[in-house]
TIVO-941367 format. One record per residue: x, y, z of N, C-alpha, C, O in turn; residue in one letter. Coordinates in steps of 0.05 Angstrom, whole numbers, plus 32768, in hexadecimal, padded with zeros to 4 digits. Layout:
<recs>
XYZXYZXYZXYZA ...
</recs>
This chain:
<recs>
7B3384078D217B4E84138D207B5D840B8D3A7B53840F8D50M 7B7583FF8D377B8483F68D4F7B93840D8D5C7B9384248D52N 7BA084078D737BAD841C8D837BC484288D737BC984408D75F 7BD384188D637BE984228D547BE084378D407BED844C8D3DQ 7BCA84338D337BBF84468D207BB684608D2E7BBA84768D24N 7BAA845C8D457BA284738D557BBA84848D5C7BB8849D8D5BL 7BD084788D647BE884878D6C7BF584938D537C0084A98D55R 7BF384868D3D7BFF84908D247BF284AA8D1B7BFF84BD8D13T 7BD784AB8D1D7BC984C28D137BBC84D28D2A7BA884E08D26Y 7BC984D18D427BBD84E08D587BC084FE8D557BB3850D8D64D 7BD085078D427BD385248D3F7BB885318D357BB385488D3AH 7BA885218D277B8D852B8D207B7C852F8D397B6D85428D3BY 7B7F851D8D4C7B7185208D657B7A85388D747B6A85478D80G 7B94853D8D757B9F85558D827B95856E8D747B8F85828D82Y 7B93856E8D5A7B8985858D4B7B6C858B8D537B6485A28D57A 7B5C85758D557B4085798D5D7B3E85848D7A7B2E85958D80L 7B4F85798D8B7B5085838DA77B5785A18DA87B4C85B08DB7V 7B6A85A98D977B7385C58D967B5B85D78D8E7B5785EC8D9AA 7B4C85CF8D7A7B3585DF8D717B1F85E08D857B1585F58D8DI 7B1685C88D8E7B0085C68DA17B0885D38DBC7AF885E18DC7V 7B2085CD8DC57B2985D98DDE7B2985F78DDE7B2286048DF1G 7B3286038DC77B3386208DC57B18862C8DC67B1386408DD5T 7B0586208DB87AEA862C8DB77ADB86268DD17AC986368DD9Y 7AE186118DE07AD6860D8DFA7AE086228E0E7AD2862C8E1EL 7AFA86288E0B7B06863D8E1C7AF986588E167AF386678E29A 7AF4865E8DFC7AE786778DF57ACB86788E017AC3868C8E0CV 7ABC86628DFE7AA086618E097AA086658E277A8F86728E32A 7AB386588E357AB5865A8E527ABB86768E5B7AAF86818E6DT 7ACF86828E4F7AD7869D8E567AC186B18E517ABB86C28E61I 7AB486AE8E3A7A9D86C08E337A8786BD8E477A7B86D18E50T 7A8186A48E4F7A6C869F8E637A7386AC8E7E7A6286B78E8BW 7A8C86A98E867A9586B48E9F7A9286D28EA17A8A86DD8EB6L 7A9886E08E8B7A9886FE8E8D7A7D870A8E857A7887228E89I 7A6B86F98E7A7A5187048E717A3986F98E817A2687078E85Q 7A3986DF8E887A2186D38E937A2586C58EAD7A1186BD8EBAK 7A3D86C18EB67A4186B28ECF7A3986C28EE87A3586DA8EE6S 7A3686B48EFE7A2F86C28F177A4686D38F217A4286E58F32A 7A5E86CF8F167A7586DF8F207A7D86F58F0C7A9287018F0FW 7A6B86FB8EF97A73870E8EE47A7987298EEF7A8B87378EE5K 7A6A87338F047A70874D8F0F7A8A874E8F1D7A9A87618F1BL 7A9087388F2B7AAA87378F397AC187368F257AD687428F29S 7ABD87278F107AD287258EFC7AD687408EEE7AED87478EE8I 7AC0874E8EE77AC287678ED97AD0877C8EEB7ADB87908EE0R 7ACF87798F057ADC878C8F177AFA878B8F157B08879D8F1FS 7B0487778F077B2187758F037B2B87858EEB7B4387848EE4L 7B1987948EDE7B2287A28EC67B3687B88ECD7B3887C18EE4H 7B4587C08EBA7B5A87D48EBE7B7587CC8EB57B8887DC8EB5G 7B7887B38EAC7B9187A98EA17B9787B88E877B8587B98E76V 7BAF87C28E847BB687D18E6C7BB687C08E537BC087A98E54A 7BAA87C98E3D7BA987B98E247BC487AE8E1B7BC587988E11P 7BDA87BD8E1E7BF487B28E147BFC87988E227C0E878A8E19P 7BEF87918E397BF587798E477BF187608E357BFE874C8E38F 7BDD87638E227BD8874C8E107BF187448E017BF6872D8DFBI 7C0187598DFA7C1887548DE87C2C87408DF57C3887308DE7N 7C2F87418E0F7C4387318E1D7C3D87138E197C4E87048E0FI 7C25870B8E207C1E86EE8E1D7C1986E78E007C2086D18DF7I 7C0D86FA8DF17C0886F48DD57C2186EF8DC57C2186DD8DB4G 7C3686FE8DCB7C5086FA8DBD7C5B86DF8DC47C6686D18DB3V 7C5A86D78DDE7C6486BD8DE67C5586A78DD77C6186938DCEL 7C3A86A98DD67C2A86958DC77C3286948DAA7C36867F8D9EF 7C3486AC8D9D7C3A86AD8D817C5586A18D7B7C5986938D67G 7C6986A78D8C7C84869D8D877C85867E8D8A7C9186708D7BL 7C7786758D9F7C7686578DA37C6986498D8B7C7486358D82T 7C5386548D817C4686478D6A7C57864A8D517C5886378D41L 7C6586608D4E7C7786648D377C8E86508D377C9586458D22A 7C9A864B8D4F7CB086388D517CA6861C8D4A7CB4860D8D3CF 7C8F86148D557C8585FA8D4F7C7E85F78D317C8485E28D25I 7C72860B8D267C6B860A8D097C8586098CF87C8685FB8CE4A 7C9986188D017CB386178CF27CBF85FB8CF27CCA85F28CDEN 7CBD85ED8D097CC785D28D0B7CB885C08CF77CC485AF8CEAD 7C9E85C48CF57C8D85B48CE37C9585B98CC67C9985A68CB7T 7C9685D28CBE7C9D85D88CA27CBA85CF8C9B7CBF85C68C85W 7CCB85D28CAF7CE785CA8CAB7CE985AC8CA67CF885A28C95S 7CD9859C8CB57CD9857F8CB27CCF85788C967CDA85668C89A 7CBB85858C8C7CB185808C717CC685878C5C7CCA85788C49H 7CD3859D8C607CE885A58C4D7CFF85928C4C7D09858A8C37E 7D0885898C647D1E85768C667D16855B8C597D27854E8C4CR 7CFE85528C5E7CF485398C527CF3853B8C337CFC85298C25A 7CE985518C297CE885558C0C7D0485558C007D0985498BECT 7D1785648C0D7D3285658C037D3F85498C047D4E85428BF2N 7D3A853A8C197D45851F8C1B7D3B850D8C047D4B84FE8BF8A 7D2285108BFD7D1784FF8BE77D2485078BCC7D2B84F68BBCV 7D2785218BC87D34852A8BAF7D5185228BAD7D5B851C8B98F 7D5E85228BC57D7A85198BC57D7C84FB8BBF7D8E84F28BB1R 7D6984EC8BCA7D6884CF8BC37D6584CB8BA57D7284BA8B99E 7D5284DA8B9A7D4E84D88B7D7D6684DF8B6D7D6D84D28B59A 7D7484F48B767D8D84FC8B687DA284E78B6A7DB084E18B56D 7DA584DA8B817DB984C58B847DB284AD8B727DC484A28B66S 7D9984A68B717D9184908B607D9784968B427DA184858B33L 7D9084AF8B3A7D9584B68B1F7DB384B78B187DBB84AE8B03R 7DC384C18B2B7DE084C28B277DEC84A68B247DFD84A18B13S 7DE284948B357DEC84788B347DE3846B8B1A7DF2845B8B0FL 7DCC84728B107DC384678AF77DD584708AE07DDC84618ACEM 7DDD848A8AE17DEF84958ACD7E0A84888ACF7E1684808ABBV 7E1484858AE77E2F847A8AEB7E30845C8AE47E4584528ADDL 7E19844F8AE47E1984338ADE7E20842E8AC07E2784178AB9S 7E1E84438AB07E24843F8A947E4284398A8F7E4A84308A7AS 7E53843E8AA47E6F84378AA27E75841A8AA57E8B84108A9FR 7E60840B8AAE7E6483EE8AB27E5D83DF8A997E4D83E88A88L 7E6983C78A967E6283B68A807E4C83A28A8A7E4783A08AA2D 7E4183958A777E2D83808A7E7E3B83678A897E5183618A80E 7E3183598A9D7E16835C8AA87E15836E8AC07E0083728ACDP 7E2C837A8AC87E2D838A8AE07E1B83A38ADE7E0E83AB8AF2R 7E1A83AF8AC77E0983C78AC37DEC83C08AC87DDD83CE8AD6R 7DE383A98ABD7DC883A18AC17DC2839A8ADE7DAC83A08AE8D 7DD6838E8AEC7DD283878B087DCF83A18B197DBE83A28B2BQ 7DDF83B58B137DDE83CE8B227DC383DC8B1D7DB783E68B30L 7DBA83DC8B057DA183EA8AFF7D8A83DB8B0B7D7683E78B13R 7D8B83C18B0C7D7683B28B1A7D7683B88B387D6183BA8B44Q 7D8E83BB8B437D9083C28B607D8583DE8B657D7783E28B79A 7D8A83F08B537D80840B8B557D62840C8B537D54841A8B62L 7D5783FD8B407D3A83FB8B3D7D2D83EF8B567D1783F78B5FN 7D3B83DB8B627D3083CE8B7A7D2F83E28B917D1D83E38BA1A 7D4483F38B937D4584088BA87D2E841C8BA47D2084238BB7V 7D2B84258B8B7D1784398B857CFB842E8B8A7CEA843C8B96A 7CF684168B817CDB840A8B857CD584058BA27CBF840B8BACQ 7CE883FA8BB17CE383F48BCE7CE1840E8BDE7CD1840F8BF1S 7CEF84238BD57CED843D8BE37CD184498BDF7CC584548BF1S 7CC784488BC67CAD84528BC07C9784438BCF7C84844E8BD8A 7C9B84298BD17C8784188BDF7C88841C8BFD7C7684148C0CE 7C9E84298C077CA1842E8C237C8F84458C2D7C8B84488C45E 7C8584558C1B7C76846D8C237C5E84688C367C5B84768C4AW 7C4D84548C307C37844F8C447C4184498C607C34844F8C74P 7C58843B8C617C6484358C7B7C6E844E8C897C6C84518CA1L 7C7A84608C7A7C8384798C857C6D84898C927C7084968CA7L 7C5584888C867C3E84968C917C36848A8CAC7C2984988CBCA 7C3D84718CB07C3884648CCA7C5084638CDD7C5084558CF0Q 7C6484748CD67C7D84768CE67C8C845C8CE77C9684548CFCR 7C8C844E8CD07C9B84348CCE7CAC84368CB57CAB84498CA6Q 7CBD84218CB27CCE84208C9A7CCE84048C8F7CC483F18C9CS 7CD884018C767CD783E88C687CF283D98C6A7D0783E48C62S 7CF183C18C737D0983B08C747D1283AA8C577D2A83A78C52Q 7CFF83A78C457D0683A18C297D1683B88C1D7D2983B38C0FK 7D0F83D18C237D1E83E88C197D3A83E98C257D4D83EF8C17A 7D3C83E28C3F7D5683E28C4C7D6883CD8C3F7D8083D28C3AS 7D5D83B58C3A7D6C83A08C2D7D7583A88C117D8B83A18C08D 7D6383B68C037D6A83BE8BE77D8183D28BE77D9383D08BD6A 7D8183E48BFA7D9883F88BFC7DB183EA8C037DC783F08BF8V 7DB083D78C167DC883C88C1E7DD383B88C077DEB83B78C03D 7DC183AC8BF77DCA839C8BE07DD783AE8BCB7DEA83A68BBEA 7DCD83C68BC87DD883D98BB57DF583E08BBE7E0783E18BADL 7DF883E68BD77E1383ED8BE17E2783D68BDE7E3D83DB8BD5L 7E1E83BE8BE47E3083A78BE17E3883A28BC47E4E839B8BBEL 7E2583A78BB27E2A83A38B957E3F83B88B8C7E5283B18B7DL 7E3B83D18B937E4D83E68B8A7E6983E38B967E7D83E98B89I 7E6A83D88BAF7E8483D58BBC7E9383BC8BB37EA983B88BBCA 7E8783AD8BA27E9483948B997EAD83998B877EAF83AE8B7BS 7EBF83868B877ED783888B767ED083898B587EDE83958B49Q 7EBB837B8B517EB3837B8B347EAD83978B2B7EB5839F8B15D 7E9E83A68B3B7E9783C28B347EAF83D38B337EB283E58B22V 7EC183CF8B467EDA83DF8B477EEB83DB8B2E7EF683EE8B23A 7EED83C28B257EFC83BC8B0D7EEF83C88AF47EFC83D18AE2K 7ED483C68AF37EC683CE8ADB7EC383ED8AD97EC583F88AC3A 7EBF83FA8AF07EBA84178AEF7ED284278AF57ED4843E8AEDA 7EE6841B8B037EFD842B8B0C7EF984348B287EE284378B32G 7F0F84398B367F0E84408B527F00845A8B567EEF845D8B69V 7F05846E8B467EF984898B4A7EDB84878B467ECB84928B56N 7ED2847A8B317EB584788B2C7EA884688B427E92846E8B4AA 7EB584538B4B7EA984438B617EA784548B7A7E9384528B88Q 7EBB84648B807EBA84758B987EA284888B967E94848C8BAAS 7E9E84948B7F7E8784A68B7B7E6D84978B7E7E5A84A18B8AL 7E6C847F8B737E53846F8B767E4E84678B927E3784688B9BM 7E6384608BA17E5F845A8BBD7E5684728BCD7E45846F8BDFL 7E6084898BC77E5784A28BD57E3A84A78BCF7E2B84AE8BE1K 7E3284A48BB67E1684A88BAF7E0384948BBD7DEE849B8BC7K 7E0C847B8BBE7DFC84678BCC7DFB846C8BEA7DE684688BF6A 7E1184758BF57E11847C8C127DFF84948C177DF184958C2BS 7E0084A88C057DEE84BF8C097DD184B78C077DC084C18C15D 7DCB84A58BF57DB0849B8BF17DA6848E8C0B7D9084938C14L 7DB8847E8C177DB084718C317DAC84858C477D9984838C57R 7DBE84998C487DBB84AE8C5D7DA184BE8C5A7D9484C48C6DD 7D9A84C58C417D8284D48C3C7D6984C38C427D5584CD8C4CD 7D6B84A98C3D7D5484988C447D5284968C637D3B84978C6DR 7D6884958C717D6784948C8E7D5B84AE8C997D4C84AE8CACN 7D6284C58C8C7D5784DE8C957D3984DE8C907D2A84E88CA1L 7D3184D48C797D1484D38C737D0584C28C877CF084CA8C90R 7D1184AB8C8F7D04849A8CA37D0384A88CBE7CEF84A78CCCI 7D1984B68CC57D1984C48CDE7D0484DA8CDF7CF784DD8CF4G 7D0084E88CCA7CEC84FD8CC97CD084F28CCA7CBD84FF8CD3L 7CCC84D98CC07CB284CC8CC17CAA84C58CDE7C9384BF8CE3S 7CBE84C48CF07CB884BD8D0B7CAF84D48D1C7CA884D18D34Q 7CAD84EC8D107CA585048D1F7C8985008D2B7C7784F58D1EL 7C8685098D437C6D85048D527C67851D8D627C78852C8D6AH 7C4D85208D677C4485378D777C5085358D937C4E85208DA0V 7C5B854B8D9C7C66854C8DB77C5085588DC97C4C85718DC9N 7C4285488DD97C2B85528DE97C3485688DFC7C25857C8E00P 7C4B85668E087C54857A8E1B7C5885958E0E7C5185AA8E19L 7C6485958DF67C6985AD8DE77C4E85BB8DE17C4B85D38DE4K 7C3B85AB8DD77C2185B78DD07C1085BE8DE97C0085D08DE7W 7C1585B08DFF7C0785B88E187C1085D38E217C0185E48E2AL 7C2B85D88E1E7C3585F38E257C2986088E137C23861E8E1CG 7C2686028DF97C1B86168DE77BFD861A8DED7BF386318DEBM 7BEF86058DF47BD386088DFB7BD086198E147BBD862A8E16A 7BE286168E277BE186278E3F7BE586448E387BD886568E43F 7BF9864A8E267BFD86658E1E7BE586708E0F7BDE86888E11L 7BD8865F8DFF7BC086688DF17BAA866F8E047B9C86838E00G 7BA6865F8E197B9286658E2D7B98867F8E3C7B8786908E41L 7BB286838E427BBA869C8E4F7BB586B48E3D7BAE86C98E47C 7BB986B18E237BB486C78E117B9686CD8E107B8F86E58E10T 7B8586B88E0F7B6886BD8E107B6086CC8E297B5086DF8E28L 7B6B86C38E407B6486D08E597B6E86ED8E5A7B6086FF8E64L 7B8686F28E4F7B90870E8E4F7B7F87208E3D7B7B87378E44S 7B7587168E277B6487258E157B4A872C8E247B4087428E23I 7B3F87188E327B26871C8E417B2A87308E587B1987418E5CA 7B40872E8E667B4587408E7D7B48875D8E747B3E876F8E81V 7B5587618E5D7B58877D8E537B3D87898E4B7B3A87A28E4CV 7B2A87798E437B1087838E3A7AF9877D8E4D7AE2877B8E45H 7AFF877A8E677AEB87738E7B7AD487888E7D7ABD87808E82L 7ADB87A18E797AC687B68E7B7AB487B78E627AA087C58E62D 7ABB87A88E4D7AAB87A78E357AA887898E2D7AB787808E1BK 7A95877B8E397A93875E8E357A8F87568E187A9B87428E0FP 7A8087658E087A7B875E8DEC7A9587618DDC7A9B87518DCBR 7AA487768DE27ABE877A8DD57AD187638DDC7AE1875A8DCCA 7AD0875B8DF67AE187448DFE7ADA872B8DEF7AEC871C8DE7A 7AC087268DEB7AB7870E8DDC7AC1870F8DC07ACB86FB8DB5Q 7ABF87268DB37AC887298D977AE687248D957AF087168D83V 7AF5872F8DA87B12872D8DA87B1C87108DAC7B2D87078D9DA 7B1087028DBF7B1986E78DC47B1086D48DAE7B1E86C08DA8I 7AF986D98DA27AF086C98D8B7B0386CC8D737B0A86B98D66V 7B0B86E58D6E7B1D86EB8D587B3886DD8D5C7B4386D18D4AL 7B4186DD8D757B5B86D08D7B7B5886B28D777B6986A58D6CF 7B4186A78D817B3D868A8D7E7B3B86828D617B45866D8D59A 7B2E86928D517B2B868C8D347B46868C8D267B49867E8D11L 7B59869B8D307B73869B8D237B8686868D2F7B95867A8D20S 7B8586828D497B9886708D567B9186538D537BA386438D4DA 7B78864B8D587B71862F8D587B7586218D3D7B81860C8D3CA 7B6B862D8D277B6F861F8D0D7B8D861E8D057B96860B8CF9P 7B9C86338D0C7BB986338D067BC7861D8D157BD7860E8D09T 7BC1861A8D2F7BCD86048D3E7BC585E98D337BD585D68D32A 7BAC85E68D2B7BA285CD8D1F7BB185C68D057BB885AF8D01A 7BB585DA8CF47BC385D68CDB7BDF85CC8CE07BE985B98CD3I 7BED85D88CF47C0885D08CFA7C0885B38D057C1A85A38CFEV 7BF585AD8D157BF385928D217BEF857C8D0D7BFD85688D0DL 7BDD85808CFA7BD7856B8CE77BEC85678CD27BEB85548CC3I 7BFF857A8CD17C1585778CBE7C2F85708CCC7C4585758CC1Q 7C2E85658CE47C46855F8CF37C58854A8CE77C70854B8CEBG 7C4C85378CD87C5C85228CCC7C5D85278CAE7C4885278CA1N 7C75852A8CA27C7785318C867C6E851B8C737C6C851F8C5BP 7C6985038C7D7C6184EC8C6C7C4484E48C6F7C3B84CF8C67F 7C3584F68C7D7C1884F18C807C0885078C737C12851E8C6FQ 7BF085018C6B7BDE85158C5F7BD7852A8C747BD885248C8CQ 7BD085428C6C7BC7854A8C517BDD85548C3E7BD7855A8C27P 7BF685578C477C0B85628C367C2485518C387C39855B8C3FS 7C2185378C317C3785258C347C4C85288C1E7C4585308C07S 7C6585238C257C7A85238C117C76850B8BFE7C6E84F58C07V 7C7A850F8BE47C7584FA8BD07C8E84EB8BC87CA484F78BC8T 7C8C84D18BC17CA384C28BB77CA884C68B997CB984B88B8EP 7C9884D78B8D7C9A84DA8B707CB684E08B657CBD84D58B50Q 7CC684F18B727CE184F68B687CF284DC8B667D0184D98B53P 7CEF84CA8B797CFE84B08B797CF4849F8B617D0584938B53I 7CDA849E8B5D7CCF848F8B477CD8849B8B2C7CE0848C8B1AI 7CD784B58B2A7CDE84C28B117CFB84BF8B0A7D0384BE8AF3A 7D0D84BD8B1F7D2A84BA8B1A7D3084A18B0B7D4484A08AFDA 7D20848C8B0D7D2584738B007D16846F8AE67D19845B8AD8M 7D0584838AE07CF584808AC77CFC84938AB17CF084938A9CT 7D1084A48AB77D1884B78AA27D2884A98A8C7D3184B68A79R 
</recs>
């Protein structure tokens, strides 16, 4: 696997780091308060009020919630963009019935070329790239619709509507490509990892006089936080597995 592929799918590595790092932190903290040479000195720090956990815990929870919301929002926007592309293709297919031959056949061939090249673009989107063939197909569609022949055959009003639909199609494709470029922000996740560590430490400090209770509490937190963070990380790009957006609506728009 080359460097480009490693960078494309590095979010899986970050997810692994989140899980392994969390459980290493749990093991280290547990060792410090139960078996280390400094355990008695550390336990002498007990007395922190339990509500103290809420302060850092809320900061961690809010940070994770905001990052997760960005991820789900990107998936929703990508899905909506694909359905809008499909709607534009279908609308243009319907409007093409106003044209006579051979212009109607030319327009439908152009629409099929756009749909096919867009569907073939999906593997590239997963690699944060785009297809020049798809870009050329959209440009050719716009030039065809903007031609004087189409204006005379369909009428000015119908041509204006067709141009709007073609322009919307291009805009939604550009949005789809932009969303495919989403990448893990290491600084953002480093900040969240720091808050997670602080939350683990605050849980341990509150339970210093009861080491076994401290171990149970930090393990429970780790079991909830680490997998959640990993799930958000591996779904950062809406065009990558395990829950990638599908091109099926675009394909279906041309086969009805």
